Biopython code that builds the backbone (N, CA, C, O; Angstrom):
import numpy as np
from Bio.PDB.StructureBuilder import StructureBuilder

atoms = [
    (1, "GLY", "N", (83.016, 67.835, 80.791)),
    (1, "GLY", "CA", (84.036, 67.313, 81.163)),
    (1, "GLY", "C", (83.858, 66.987, 82.560)),
    (1, "GLY", "O", (82.834, 67.536, 82.966)),
    (2, "ASP", "N", (84.452, 66.302, 83.482)),
    (2, "ASP", "CA", (84.061, 66.009, 84.924)),
    (2, "ASP", "C", (85.128, 66.752, 85.805)),
    (2, "ASP", "O", (86.283, 66.954, 85.428)),
    (3, "ALA", "N", (84.689, 67.083, 86.848)),
    (3, "ALA", "CA", (85.230, 67.645, 87.542)),
    (3, "ALA", "C", (86.712, 67.598, 88.372)),
    (3, "ALA", "O", (87.273, 68.372, 89.147)),
    (4, "SER", "N", (86.991, 66.470, 87.878)),
    (4, "SER", "CA", (88.155, 65.946, 88.489)),
    (4, "SER", "C", (89.294, 66.263, 87.311)),
    (4, "SER", "O", (90.420, 66.675, 87.590)),
    (5, "GLY", "N", (88.908, 66.053, 86.186)),
    (5, "GLY", "CA", (89.778, 65.918, 85.065)),
    (5, "GLY", "C", (90.979, 66.929, 84.995)),
    (5, "GLY", "O", (91.227, 67.670, 85.946)),
    (6, "PRO", "N", (91.742, 66.934, 83.796)),
    (6, "PRO", "CA", (92.689, 67.820, 83.447)),
    (6, "PRO", "C", (92.469, 68.837, 83.277)),
    (6, "PRO", "O", (93.429, 69.608, 83.247)),
    (7, "ASP", "N", (91.448, 69.240, 83.127)),
    (7, "ASP", "CA", (90.838, 70.609, 82.690)),
    (7, "ASP", "C", (90.439, 71.506, 83.733)),
    (7, "ASP", "O", (90.506, 72.735, 83.770)),
    (8, "ALA", "N", (89.970, 70.598, 84.659)),
    (8, "ALA", "CA", (89.056, 71.527, 85.997)),
    (8, "ALA", "C", (90.131, 72.307, 86.902)),
    (8, "ALA", "O", (91.303, 71.990, 87.102)),
    (9, "THR", "N", (89.529, 73.242, 87.318)),
    (9, "THR", "CA", (90.107, 74.484, 87.815)),
    (9, "THR", "C", (90.039, 74.376, 89.115)),
    (9, "THR", "O", (88.891, 74.753, 89.353)),
    (10, "PRO", "N", (90.565, 74.084, 90.178)),
    (10, "PRO", "CA", (90.616, 74.142, 91.700)),
    (10, "PRO", "C", (90.251, 75.468, 91.974)),
    (10, "PRO", "O", (90.626, 76.276, 91.125)),
    (11, "ALA", "N", (89.533, 75.976, 93.061)),
    (11, "ALA", "CA", (89.402, 76.728, 93.945)),
    (11, "ALA", "C", (90.661, 77.794, 94.413)),
    (11, "ALA", "O", (91.028, 78.951, 94.208)),
    (12, "ARG", "N", (91.003, 76.747, 95.081)),
    (12, "ARG", "CA", (92.806, 77.251, 95.589)),
    (12, "ARG", "C", (93.874, 75.873, 94.874)),
    (12, "ARG", "O", (93.638, 74.670, 94.985)),
    (13, "ARG", "N", (94.720, 76.329, 94.356)),
    (13, "ARG", "CA", (95.995, 75.575, 94.076)),
    (13, "ARG", "C", (97.119, 75.891, 94.984)),
    (13, "ARG", "O", (97.257, 77.026, 95.441)),
    (14, "VAL", "N", (98.044, 74.774, 95.299)),
    (14, "VAL", "CA", (99.412, 75.108, 95.796)),
    (14, "VAL", "C", (100.128, 74.721, 95.178)),
    (14, "VAL", "O", (99.861, 73.585, 94.788)),
    (15, "ARG", "N", (101.303, 75.249, 94.729)),
    (15, "ARG", "CA", (102.295, 74.797, 93.792)),
    (15, "ARG", "C", (103.686, 74.879, 94.730)),
    (15, "ARG", "O", (103.756, 75.737, 95.610)),
    (16, "ARG", "N", (104.683, 74.030, 94.516)),
    (16, "ARG", "CA", (105.861, 74.000, 94.926)),
    (16, "ARG", "C", (106.892, 74.415, 94.107)),
    (16, "ARG", "O", (106.917, 73.866, 93.005)),
    (17, "ARG", "N", (107.894, 75.370, 94.378)),
    (17, "ARG", "CA", (108.671, 75.308, 93.205)),
    (17, "ARG", "C", (110.161, 75.466, 93.923)),
    (17, "ARG", "O", (110.041, 76.072, 94.988)),
    (18, "THR", "N", (111.603, 75.068, 93.618)),
    (18, "THR", "CA", (112.664, 75.019, 94.426)),
    (18, "THR", "C", (113.776, 75.824, 93.530)),
    (18, "THR", "O", (114.316, 75.271, 92.572)),
    (19, "GLN", "N", (114.093, 77.244, 93.934)),
    (19, "GLN", "CA", (114.974, 78.007, 93.599)),
    (19, "GLN", "C", (116.077, 77.997, 94.720)),
    (19, "GLN", "O", (115.808, 78.170, 95.909)),
    (20, "GLU", "N", (117.644, 77.727, 94.116)),
    (20, "GLU", "CA", (118.598, 77.935, 95.064)),
    (20, "GLU", "C", (118.783, 76.918, 96.476)),
    (20, "GLU", "O", (119.720, 76.930, 97.274)),
    (21, "GLY", "N", (117.714, 76.161, 96.481)),
    (21, "GLY", "CA", (117.627, 75.137, 97.639)),
    (21, "GLY", "C", (116.264, 75.754, 98.243)),
    (21, "GLY", "O", (115.668, 74.966, 98.977)),
    (22, "ASP", "N", (115.838, 76.646, 98.122)),
    (22, "ASP", "CA", (114.486, 77.286, 98.810)),
    (22, "ASP", "C", (113.349, 76.683, 98.084)),
    (22, "ASP", "O", (113.192, 76.727, 96.864)),
    (23, "THR", "N", (112.490, 76.061, 99.031)),
    (23, "THR", "CA", (111.054, 75.593, 98.352)),
    (23, "THR", "C", (110.127, 76.771, 98.645)),
    (23, "THR", "O", (109.971, 77.269, 99.760)),
    (24, "GLU", "N", (109.611, 77.107, 97.669)),
    (24, "GLU", "CA", (108.506, 78.692, 97.731)),
    (24, "GLU", "C", (107.384, 77.908, 98.022)),
    (24, "GLU", "O", (107.470, 76.724, 97.695)),
    (25, "ARG", "N", (106.449, 78.251, 98.508)),
    (25, "ARG", "CA", (104.911, 77.834, 98.703)),
    (25, "ARG", "C", (104.239, 78.807, 97.802)),
    (25, "ARG", "O", (104.271, 79.924, 98.319)),
    (26, "LEU", "N", (103.672, 78.802, 96.706)),
    (26, "LEU", "CA", (102.614, 79.989, 95.901)),
    (26, "LEU", "C", (101.114, 79.640, 95.433)),
    (26, "LEU", "O", (100.832, 78.782, 94.597)),
    (27, "SER", "N", (100.397, 80.285, 95.976)),
    (27, "SER", "CA", (99.216, 80.180, 96.179)),
    (27, "SER", "C", (98.629, 80.571, 94.602)),
    (27, "SER", "O", (99.226, 81.533, 94.118)),
    (28, "ALA", "N", (97.605, 80.004, 93.768)),
    (28, "ALA", "CA", (96.868, 80.453, 92.715)),
    (28, "ALA", "C", (95.911, 81.631, 93.301)),
    (28, "ALA", "O", (95.405, 82.371, 92.457)),
    (29, "ALA", "N", (95.621, 81.870, 94.663)),
    (29, "ALA", "CA", (94.711, 82.614, 95.368)),
    (29, "ALA", "C", (95.067, 83.760, 94.799)),
    (29, "ALA", "O", (95.753, 83.771, 93.777)),
    (30, "SER", "N", (94.603, 84.955, 95.447)),
    (30, "SER", "CA", (95.032, 86.174, 95.232)),
    (30, "SER", "C", (96.484, 86.439, 96.093)),
    (30, "SER", "O", (96.556, 86.306, 97.314)),
    (31, "PRO", "N", (97.395, 86.758, 95.397)),
    (31, "PRO", "CA", (98.403, 87.153, 95.719)),
    (31, "PRO", "C", (98.694, 88.078, 96.944)),
    (31, "PRO", "O", (99.666, 87.961, 97.691)),
    (32, "GLY", "N", (97.647, 89.068, 97.043)),
    (32, "GLY", "CA", (97.611, 90.209, 98.078)),
    (32, "GLY", "C", (96.824, 89.633, 98.998)),
    (32, "GLY", "O", (96.865, 90.472, 99.898)),
    (33, "VAL", "N", (95.970, 88.554, 99.468)),
    (33, "VAL", "CA", (95.319, 88.556, 100.461)),
    (33, "VAL", "C", (96.295, 88.179, 101.527)),
    (33, "VAL", "O", (97.291, 87.455, 101.521)),
    (34, "ALA", "N", (95.577, 89.042, 102.639)),
    (34, "ALA", "CA", (96.711, 88.769, 103.722)),
    (34, "ALA", "C", (96.356, 87.396, 104.543)),
    (34, "ALA", "O", (95.342, 86.733, 104.762)),
    (35, "LEU", "N", (97.748, 87.332, 104.877)),
    (35, "LEU", "CA", (97.719, 85.945, 105.539)),
    (35, "LEU", "C", (96.970, 85.977, 106.994)),
    (35, "LEU", "O", (96.865, 87.108, 107.468)),
    (36, "ASP", "N", (96.503, 85.043, 107.671)),
    (36, "ASP", "CA", (95.998, 84.265, 108.750)),
    (36, "ASP", "C", (97.307, 84.769, 109.829)),
    (36, "ASP", "O", (98.511, 84.725, 109.578)),
    (37, "GLU", "N", (96.637, 85.253, 111.096)),
    (37, "GLU", "CA", (97.643, 85.572, 112.298)),
    (37, "GLU", "C", (98.005, 84.511, 112.636)),
    (37, "GLU", "O", (99.203, 84.319, 112.841)),
    (38, "ASP", "N", (97.060, 83.497, 112.795)),
    (38, "ASP", "CA", (97.631, 82.169, 113.529)),
    (38, "ASP", "C", (98.796, 81.365, 112.317)),
    (38, "ASP", "O", (99.420, 80.383, 112.720)),
    (39, "GLU", "N", (98.978, 81.780, 111.093)),
    (39, "GLU", "CA", (99.507, 81.088, 110.543)),
    (39, "GLU", "C", (100.878, 80.966, 111.047)),
    (39, "GLU", "O", (101.000, 81.765, 111.975)),
    (40, "ASP", "N", (102.054, 80.262, 110.824)),
    (40, "ASP", "CA", (103.318, 80.339, 111.398)),
    (40, "ASP", "C", (103.647, 79.781, 109.995)),
    (40, "ASP", "O", (103.280, 78.681, 109.582)),
    (41, "ILE", "N", (104.424, 80.732, 109.281)),
    (41, "ILE", "CA", (105.250, 80.555, 108.196)),
    (41, "ILE", "C", (106.799, 80.190, 108.367)),
    (41, "ILE", "O", (107.559, 80.972, 108.938)),
    (42, "PRO", "N", (107.105, 79.323, 107.998)),
    (42, "PRO", "CA", (108.791, 79.284, 108.260)),
    (42, "PRO", "C", (109.705, 80.394, 107.388)),
    (42, "PRO", "O", (109.594, 80.845, 106.248)),
    (43, "GLU", "N", (110.598, 80.599, 108.407)),
    (43, "GLU", "CA", (111.561, 82.005, 108.143)),
    (43, "GLU", "C", (111.735, 81.471, 106.201)),
    (43, "GLU", "O", (111.512, 82.353, 105.371)),
    (44, "ALA", "N", (112.014, 80.450, 105.846)),
    (44, "ALA", "CA", (112.900, 80.250, 104.845)),
    (44, "ALA", "C", (111.755, 80.508, 103.443)),
    (44, "ALA", "O", (112.105, 80.150, 102.319)),
    (45, "TYR", "N", (110.519, 81.098, 103.658)),
    (45, "TYR", "CA", (109.465, 81.403, 102.904)),
    (45, "TYR", "C", (109.145, 82.837, 102.737)),
    (45, "TYR", "O", (108.287, 83.284, 101.975)),
    (46, "TYR", "N", (110.056, 83.639, 103.667)),
    (46, "TYR", "CA", (109.710, 85.008, 103.764)),
    (46, "TYR", "C", (111.420, 85.345, 103.531)),
    (46, "TYR", "O", (111.650, 86.301, 102.791)),
    (47, "ASP", "N", (112.362, 84.773, 103.992)),
    (47, "ASP", "CA", (113.721, 85.111, 104.135)),
    (47, "ASP", "C", (114.409, 86.051, 102.909)),
    (47, "ASP", "O", (114.672, 85.267, 101.997)),
    (48, "LEU", "N", (114.743, 87.213, 102.588)),
    (48, "LEU", "CA", (115.023, 87.824, 101.522)),
    (48, "LEU", "C", (116.737, 87.675, 101.484)),
    (48, "LEU", "O", (117.395, 88.159, 100.563)),
    (49, "GLY", "N", (117.395, 86.875, 102.712)),
    (49, "GLY", "CA", (119.043, 87.216, 102.700)),
    (49, "GLY", "C", (119.769, 86.322, 101.863)),
    (49, "GLY", "O", (120.989, 86.207, 101.971)),
    (50, "THR", "N", (119.068, 85.656, 101.002)),
    (50, "THR", "CA", (119.763, 84.594, 100.018)),
    (50, "THR", "C", (119.386, 85.110, 98.429)),
    (50, "THR", "O", (119.846, 84.429, 97.512)),
    (51, "GLU", "N", (118.458, 86.447, 98.057)),
    (51, "GLU", "CA", (118.128, 86.953, 97.215)),
    (51, "GLU", "C", (119.249, 87.929, 96.484)),
    (51, "GLU", "O", (119.959, 88.586, 97.246)),
    (52, "LYS", "N", (119.411, 88.039, 95.364)),
    (52, "LYS", "CA", (120.284, 89.054, 94.944)),
    (52, "LYS", "C", (119.521, 90.133, 94.409)),
    (52, "LYS", "O", (119.332, 90.180, 93.194)),
    (53, "LEU", "N", (119.021, 91.076, 95.233)),
    (53, "LEU", "CA", (117.781, 92.206, 94.779)),
    (53, "LEU", "C", (118.535, 93.332, 94.296)),
    (53, "LEU", "O", (117.991, 94.040, 93.448)),
    (54, "ASP", "N", (119.792, 93.643, 94.722)),
    (54, "ASP", "CA", (120.497, 94.483, 94.142)),
    (54, "ASP", "C", (121.088, 94.345, 92.359)),
    (54, "ASP", "O", (121.018, 95.132, 91.414)),
    (55, "GLU", "N", (121.605, 93.093, 92.489)),
    (55, "GLU", "CA", (121.900, 92.184, 91.112)),
    (55, "GLU", "C", (120.766, 92.199, 89.770)),
    (55, "GLU", "O", (120.900, 92.302, 88.550)),
    (56, "THR", "N", (119.577, 92.037, 90.714)),
    (56, "THR", "CA", (118.380, 92.239, 89.718)),
    (56, "THR", "C", (117.955, 93.649, 89.035)),
    (56, "THR", "O", (117.521, 93.848, 87.900)),
    (57, "LEU", "N", (118.215, 94.558, 90.082)),
    (57, "LEU", "CA", (117.929, 95.751, 89.862)),
    (57, "LEU", "C", (119.128, 96.375, 88.622)),
    (57, "LEU", "O", (118.784, 96.993, 87.614)),
    (58, "SER", "N", (120.261, 96.110, 88.911)),
    (58, "SER", "CA", (121.172, 96.451, 88.295)),
    (58, "SER", "C", (121.435, 95.912, 86.845)),
    (58, "SER", "O", (122.028, 96.555, 85.980)),
    (59, "LYS", "N", (120.964, 94.755, 86.702)),
    (59, "LYS", "CA", (120.759, 94.288, 85.114)),
    (59, "LYS", "C", (119.485, 94.471, 84.210)),
    (59, "LYS", "O", (119.277, 93.979, 83.101)),
    (60, "GLY", "N", (118.421, 95.572, 85.204)),
    (60, "GLY", "CA", (117.209, 95.948, 84.848)),
    (60, "GLY", "C", (116.319, 95.008, 84.616)),
    (60, "GLY", "O", (115.663, 95.130, 83.582)),
    (61, "LEU", "N", (116.094, 93.999, 85.372)),
    (61, "LEU", "CA", (115.235, 93.039, 85.463)),
    (61, "LEU", "C", (114.269, 93.421, 86.156)),
    (61, "LEU", "O", (114.350, 94.300, 87.014)),
    (62, "GLY", "N", (113.219, 92.780, 85.850)),
    (62, "GLY", "CA", (111.757, 93.059, 86.562)),
    (62, "GLY", "C", (111.599, 92.101, 87.578)),
    (62, "GLY", "O", (112.225, 91.046, 87.477)),
    (63, "ILE", "N", (110.852, 92.302, 88.554)),
    (63, "ILE", "CA", (110.791, 91.478, 89.548)),
    (63, "ILE", "C", (109.876, 90.176, 89.268)),
    (63, "ILE", "O", (108.735, 90.383, 88.853)),
    (64, "ASP", "N", (110.247, 89.033, 89.440)),
    (64, "ASP", "CA", (109.593, 88.074, 88.956)),
    (64, "ASP", "C", (108.135, 87.507, 89.999)),
    (64, "ASP", "O", (108.154, 88.102, 91.077)),
    (65, "LYS", "N", (107.255, 86.778, 89.908)),
    (65, "LYS", "CA", (106.166, 86.617, 90.677)),
    (65, "LYS", "C", (106.602, 86.046, 91.977)),
    (65, "LYS", "O", (106.163, 86.518, 93.025)),
    (66, "ARG", "N", (107.595, 84.874, 91.966)),
    (66, "ARG", "CA", (108.325, 84.347, 92.905)),
    (66, "ARG", "C", (108.760, 85.184, 93.895)),
    (66, "ARG", "O", (108.352, 85.212, 95.056)),
    (67, "LEU", "N", (109.868, 86.077, 93.233)),
    (67, "LEU", "CA", (110.185, 87.240, 94.561)),
    (67, "LEU", "C", (109.111, 88.130, 94.774)),
    (67, "LEU", "O", (108.956, 88.540, 95.924)),
    (68, "GLU", "N", (108.287, 88.534, 93.831)),
    (68, "GLU", "CA", (107.366, 89.459, 94.709)),
    (68, "GLU", "C", (106.769, 88.877, 95.833)),
    (68, "GLU", "O", (106.890, 89.409, 96.936)),
    (69, "GLY", "N", (106.279, 88.072, 95.708)),
    (69, "GLY", "CA", (105.546, 86.942, 96.644)),
    (69, "GLY", "C", (106.150, 86.765, 98.012)),
    (69, "GLY", "O", (105.533, 86.844, 99.074)),
    (70, "LYS", "N", (107.776, 86.452, 97.815)),
    (70, "LYS", "CA", (108.727, 86.561, 99.017)),
    (70, "LYS", "C", (108.605, 87.754, 99.783)),
    (70, "LYS", "O", (108.564, 87.850, 101.010)),
    (71, "ILE", "N", (108.544, 88.791, 98.794)),
    (71, "ILE", "CA", (108.738, 90.015, 99.371)),
    (71, "ILE", "C", (107.325, 90.469, 100.047)),
    (71, "ILE", "O", (107.373, 91.136, 101.080)),
    (72, "LYS", "N", (106.385, 90.204, 99.621)),
    (72, "LYS", "CA", (104.977, 90.431, 100.298)),
    (72, "LYS", "C", (104.929, 89.477, 101.807)),
    (72, "LYS", "O", (104.502, 89.817, 102.911)),
    (73, "ARG", "N", (105.476, 88.310, 101.411)),
    (73, "ARG", "CA", (105.368, 87.743, 102.581)),
    (73, "ARG", "C", (106.416, 88.136, 104.034)),
    (73, "ARG", "O", (106.174, 88.133, 105.241)),
    (74, "CYS", "N", (107.359, 88.382, 103.420)),
    (74, "CYS", "CA", (108.423, 89.008, 104.129)),
    (74, "CYS", "C", (107.802, 90.103, 105.110)),
    (74, "CYS", "O", (107.836, 90.050, 106.339)),
    (75, "PHE", "N", (107.148, 91.242, 104.222)),
    (75, "PHE", "CA", (106.499, 92.287, 105.125)),
    (75, "PHE", "C", (105.146, 92.094, 105.883)),
    (75, "PHE", "O", (104.668, 92.926, 106.655)),
    (76, "GLN", "N", (104.487, 90.660, 105.500)),
    (76, "GLN", "CA", (103.320, 90.291, 106.186)),
    (76, "GLN", "C", (104.069, 89.815, 107.602)),
    (76, "GLN", "O", (103.446, 89.913, 108.660)),
    (77, "GLN", "N", (105.240, 89.370, 107.579)),
    (77, "GLN", "CA", (105.535, 88.337, 108.770)),
    (77, "GLN", "C", (106.168, 89.454, 109.465)),
    (77, "GLN", "O", (106.245, 89.458, 110.694)),
    (78, "PHE", "N", (106.806, 90.776, 108.460)),
    (78, "PHE", "CA", (107.439, 92.166, 109.722)),
    (78, "PHE", "C", (106.274, 92.258, 110.847)),
    (78, "PHE", "O", (106.293, 92.141, 112.073)),
    (79, "LEU", "N", (104.874, 92.616, 109.549)),
    (79, "LEU", "CA", (103.708, 93.351, 110.656)),
    (79, "LEU", "C", (103.129, 92.333, 111.905)),
    (79, "LEU", "O", (102.814, 92.616, 113.061)),
    (80, "LEU", "N", (103.125, 91.176, 111.261)),
    (80, "LEU", "CA", (102.699, 90.266, 112.417)),
    (80, "LEU", "C", (103.882, 89.830, 113.632)),
    (80, "LEU", "O", (103.435, 89.630, 114.762)),
    (81, "LYS", "N", (104.971, 89.723, 113.470)),
    (81, "LYS", "CA", (106.176, 89.210, 114.377)),
    (81, "LYS", "C", (106.779, 90.081, 114.908)),
    (81, "LYS", "O", (107.189, 89.863, 116.048)),
    (82, "TYR", "N", (107.038, 91.335, 114.293)),
    (82, "TYR", "CA", (108.044, 92.429, 115.003)),
    (82, "TYR", "C", (108.299, 92.876, 116.099)),
    (82, "TYR", "O", (107.545, 93.826, 116.312)),
    (83, "LYS", "N", (109.164, 92.644, 117.158)),
    (83, "LYS", "CA", (109.362, 92.866, 118.670)),
    (83, "LYS", "C", (110.321, 94.016, 118.620)),
    (83, "LYS", "O", (111.352, 93.880, 117.960)),
    (84, "VAL", "N", (110.068, 95.205, 119.293)),
    (84, "VAL", "CA", (110.661, 95.838, 119.914)),
    (84, "VAL", "C", (111.706, 94.998, 121.105)),
    (84, "VAL", "O", (111.265, 94.169, 121.901)),
    (85, "GLU", "N", (113.186, 95.427, 121.018)),
    (85, "GLU", "CA", (113.889, 94.291, 122.047)),
    (85, "GLU", "C", (112.846, 94.664, 123.449)),
    (85, "GLU", "O", (112.009, 93.791, 123.678)),
    (86, "GLU", "N", (112.839, 95.524, 124.113)),
    (86, "GLU", "CA", (112.447, 95.430, 125.442)),
    (86, "GLU", "C", (110.832, 94.430, 125.750)),
    (86, "GLU", "O", (110.518, 93.880, 126.806)),
    (87, "THR", "N", (110.097, 94.459, 124.538)),
    (87, "THR", "CA", (108.749, 93.779, 124.902)),
    (87, "THR", "C", (108.783, 92.611, 124.379)),
    (87, "THR", "O", (109.681, 92.182, 123.655)),
    (88, "ALA", "N", (107.402, 91.805, 124.862)),
    (88, "ALA", "CA", (107.272, 90.490, 124.895)),
    (88, "ALA", "C", (105.981, 90.480, 123.264)),
    (88, "ALA", "O", (105.739, 89.579, 122.460)),
    (89, "GLU", "N", (105.526, 91.685, 123.357)),
    (89, "GLU", "CA", (104.310, 91.640, 122.285)),
    (89, "GLU", "C", (104.811, 92.250, 121.025)),
    (89, "GLU", "O", (105.547, 93.235, 121.083)),
    (90, "PRO", "N", (104.342, 91.552, 119.510)),
    (90, "PRO", "CA", (104.534, 92.237, 118.913)),
    (90, "PRO", "C", (104.273, 93.435, 118.441)),
    (90, "PRO", "O", (103.057, 93.626, 118.440)),
    (91, "LYS", "N", (105.046, 94.581, 117.926)),
    (91, "LYS", "CA", (104.536, 95.974, 117.759)),
    (91, "LYS", "C", (103.354, 96.203, 117.160)),
    (91, "LYS", "O", (102.356, 96.616, 117.750)),
    (92, "TYR", "N", (103.430, 95.922, 115.867)),
    (92, "TYR", "CA", (102.271, 95.979, 114.650)),
    (92, "TYR", "C", (100.922, 95.528, 114.635)),
    (92, "TYR", "O", (99.972, 96.212, 114.254)),
    (93, "PRO", "N", (100.849, 94.169, 115.127)),
    (93, "PRO", "CA", (99.164, 93.782, 115.182)),
    (93, "PRO", "C", (97.939, 94.305, 115.944)),
    (93, "PRO", "O", (96.757, 94.016, 115.757)),
    (94, "ASP", "N", (98.420, 95.047, 116.744)),
    (94, "ASP", "CA", (97.316, 95.968, 117.434)),
    (94, "ASP", "C", (97.120, 96.957, 116.647)),
    (94, "ASP", "O", (95.934, 97.270, 116.541)),
    (95, "ALA", "N", (98.009, 97.697, 115.927)),
    (95, "ALA", "CA", (97.785, 98.869, 115.109)),
    (95, "ALA", "C", (97.196, 98.542, 114.054)),
    (95, "ALA", "O", (96.551, 99.417, 113.476)),
    (96, "LEU", "N", (97.246, 97.245, 113.523)),
    (96, "LEU", "CA", (96.582, 97.000, 112.135)),
    (96, "LEU", "C", (94.971, 96.632, 112.443)),
    (96, "LEU", "O", (93.944, 97.030, 111.894)),
    (97, "LYS", "N", (95.154, 95.861, 113.365)),
    (97, "LYS", "CA", (93.374, 95.734, 113.849)),
    (97, "LYS", "C", (92.570, 97.305, 114.217)),
    (97, "LYS", "O", (91.354, 97.487, 114.148)),
    (98, "LYS", "N", (93.363, 98.099, 114.522)),
    (98, "LYS", "CA", (93.005, 99.283, 115.255)),
    (98, "LYS", "C", (92.547, 100.045, 113.264)),
    (98, "LYS", "O", (91.579, 100.735, 112.945)),
    (99, "MET", "N", (93.535, 99.600, 112.496)),
    (99, "MET", "CA", (93.638, 100.669, 111.384)),
    (99, "MET", "C", (92.122, 99.925, 110.454)),
    (99, "MET", "O", (91.342, 100.610, 109.793)),
    (100, "ALA", "N", (92.018, 98.433, 110.639)),
    (100, "ALA", "CA", (91.001, 97.935, 110.227)),
    (100, "ALA", "C", (89.744, 98.029, 110.524)),
    (100, "ALA", "O", (88.814, 97.925, 109.724)),
    (101, "GLU", "N", (89.637, 98.317, 112.196)),
    (101, "GLU", "CA", (88.502, 98.762, 112.658)),
    (101, "GLU", "C", (87.910, 99.926, 112.144)),
    (101, "GLU", "O", (86.744, 100.171, 111.837)),
    (102, "GLU", "N", (89.160, 100.740, 112.100)),
    (102, "GLU", "CA", (88.846, 102.307, 111.787)),
    (102, "GLU", "C", (88.479, 102.720, 110.163)),
    (102, "GLU", "O", (88.237, 103.821, 109.668)),
    (103, "ASP", "N", (88.558, 101.123, 109.451)),
    (103, "ASP", "CA", (88.511, 101.333, 107.856)),
    (103, "ASP", "C", (89.458, 102.531, 107.291)),
    (103, "ASP", "O", (89.159, 103.318, 106.392)),
    (104, "GLN", "N", (90.444, 102.491, 107.892)),
    (104, "GLN", "CA", (91.446, 103.371, 107.569)),
    (104, "GLN", "C", (92.567, 102.279, 106.469)),
    (104, "GLN", "O", (92.713, 101.063, 106.591)),
    (105, "ARG", "N", (93.201, 103.150, 105.477)),
    (105, "ARG", "CA", (94.179, 102.451, 104.560)),
    (105, "ARG", "C", (95.701, 102.772, 104.941)),
    (105, "ARG", "O", (96.544, 102.207, 104.245)),
    (106, "HIS", "N", (96.142, 103.600, 105.950)),
    (106, "HIS", "CA", (97.455, 104.191, 106.491)),
    (106, "HIS", "C", (97.993, 103.492, 107.862)),
    (106, "HIS", "O", (97.367, 103.573, 108.919)),
    (107, "LEU", "N", (99.105, 102.865, 107.735)),
    (107, "LEU", "CA", (99.766, 102.411, 108.962)),
    (107, "LEU", "C", (100.873, 103.106, 108.936)),
    (107, "LEU", "O", (101.252, 103.356, 107.792)),
    (108, "ASP", "N", (101.548, 103.522, 109.805)),
    (108, "ASP", "CA", (103.047, 104.385, 110.122)),
    (108, "ASP", "C", (103.654, 103.427, 110.762)),
    (108, "ASP", "O", (103.253, 103.027, 111.855)),
    (109, "VAL", "N", (104.847, 102.875, 110.065)),
    (109, "VAL", "CA", (105.967, 101.986, 110.093)),
    (109, "VAL", "C", (106.878, 102.363, 110.241)),
    (109, "VAL", "O", (107.321, 103.153, 109.407)),
    (110, "SER", "N", (107.687, 101.987, 111.433)),
    (110, "SER", "CA", (109.402, 102.648, 111.676)),
    (110, "SER", "C", (109.896, 102.137, 110.703)),
    (110, "SER", "O", (109.616, 100.943, 110.594)),
    (111, "TYR", "N", (110.683, 102.648, 109.742)),
    (111, "TYR", "CA", (112.139, 102.555, 109.027)),
    (111, "TYR", "C", (113.151, 101.606, 109.585)),
    (111, "TYR", "O", (113.735, 100.669, 109.040)),
    (112, "VAL", "N", (113.211, 102.017, 110.658)),
    (112, "VAL", "CA", (114.675, 101.461, 111.569)),
    (112, "VAL", "C", (114.129, 100.170, 112.013)),
    (112, "VAL", "O", (114.900, 99.221, 112.155)),
    (113, "HIS", "N", (112.738, 100.033, 112.270)),
    (113, "HIS", "CA", (112.069, 98.544, 112.687)),
    (113, "HIS", "C", (112.436, 97.680, 111.322)),
    (113, "HIS", "O", (113.107, 96.652, 111.234)),
    (114, "LEU", "N", (111.809, 98.399, 110.349)),
    (114, "LEU", "CA", (111.757, 97.490, 108.981)),
    (114, "LEU", "C", (113.323, 96.870, 108.559)),
    (114, "LEU", "O", (113.502, 95.766, 108.046)),
    (115, "GLN", "N", (114.333, 97.796, 108.884)),
    (115, "GLN", "CA", (115.723, 97.725, 109.109)),
    (115, "GLN", "C", (116.582, 96.501, 109.498)),
    (115, "GLN", "O", (117.475, 95.832, 108.979)),
    (116, "THR", "N", (115.826, 96.528, 110.764)),
    (116, "THR", "CA", (116.088, 95.771, 111.764)),
    (116, "THR", "C", (115.572, 94.437, 111.195)),
    (116, "THR", "O", (116.355, 93.496, 111.061)),
    (117, "TRP", "N", (114.820, 94.376, 110.999)),
    (117, "TRP", "CA", (113.956, 92.972, 110.574)),
    (117, "TRP", "C", (114.417, 92.433, 109.065)),
    (117, "TRP", "O", (114.357, 91.218, 108.875)),
    (118, "SER", "N", (114.865, 93.279, 108.009)),
    (118, "SER", "CA", (115.648, 92.545, 106.919)),
    (118, "SER", "C", (115.814, 93.903, 106.083)),
    (118, "SER", "O", (114.989, 94.627, 105.525)),
    (119, "PRO", "N", (116.975, 93.951, 106.194)),
    (119, "PRO", "CA", (117.726, 95.013, 105.571)),
    (119, "PRO", "C", (117.567, 95.154, 104.085)),
    (119, "PRO", "O", (117.529, 96.224, 103.476)),
    (120, "GLN", "N", (117.473, 93.900, 103.551)),
    (120, "GLN", "CA", (116.674, 93.251, 101.919)),
    (120, "GLN", "C", (115.326, 93.861, 101.942)),
    (120, "GLN", "O", (114.965, 94.493, 100.950)),
    (121, "LEU", "N", (114.591, 93.750, 102.897)),
    (121, "LEU", "CA", (113.043, 94.543, 102.612)),
    (121, "LEU", "C", (112.898, 96.052, 102.785)),
    (121, "LEU", "O", (112.008, 96.706, 102.240)),
    (122, "ALA", "N", (113.975, 96.627, 103.699)),
    (122, "ALA", "CA", (114.052, 98.059, 103.730)),
    (122, "ALA", "C", (114.422, 98.714, 102.368)),
    (122, "ALA", "O", (113.905, 99.781, 102.040)),
    (123, "PHE", "N", (115.190, 98.163, 101.692)),
    (123, "PHE", "CA", (115.815, 98.353, 100.318)),
    (123, "PHE", "C", (114.899, 98.361, 99.383)),
    (123, "PHE", "O", (115.227, 98.947, 98.351)),
    (124, "TRP", "N", (113.612, 97.788, 99.424)),
    (124, "TRP", "CA", (112.337, 98.091, 98.533)),
    (124, "TRP", "C", (111.500, 98.944, 99.085)),
    (124, "TRP", "O", (110.468, 99.266, 98.496)),
]
sb = StructureBuilder()
sb.init_structure("model")
sb.init_model(0)
sb.init_chain("A")
sb.init_seg("    ")
for serial, (resi, resn, name, xyz) in enumerate(atoms, 1):
    if name == "N":
        sb.init_residue(resn, " ", resi, " ")
    sb.init_atom(name, np.array(xyz, "f"), 0.0, 1.0, " ", f" {name:<3s}", serial, name[0])
structure = sb.get_structure()
């Protein structure tokens, strides 16, 4: 068939899905791919405040792909944007760069910082 037909598989596909008023952007590209630091994502794409995480767990329900992606985006945004109150620069981007330069796979992150950023994320 032709490359633009209904059976064609694009290299990257973006879908939109609405859940309780939130529009989620989901990519068919690898979900674990890190976001570009320059990419500014609206808070609605990673805010876990409206998610009923404890209800999901108490019912024994697994985490669906949409919620899994939202949790990952929330953590990525935490690493890119979290600022300690007295500072103007985000705390973790330099540590991430150093970790990558040294080919390390471990990054110390403060639980208090995580809880300050998103209590729901700290729950996970």
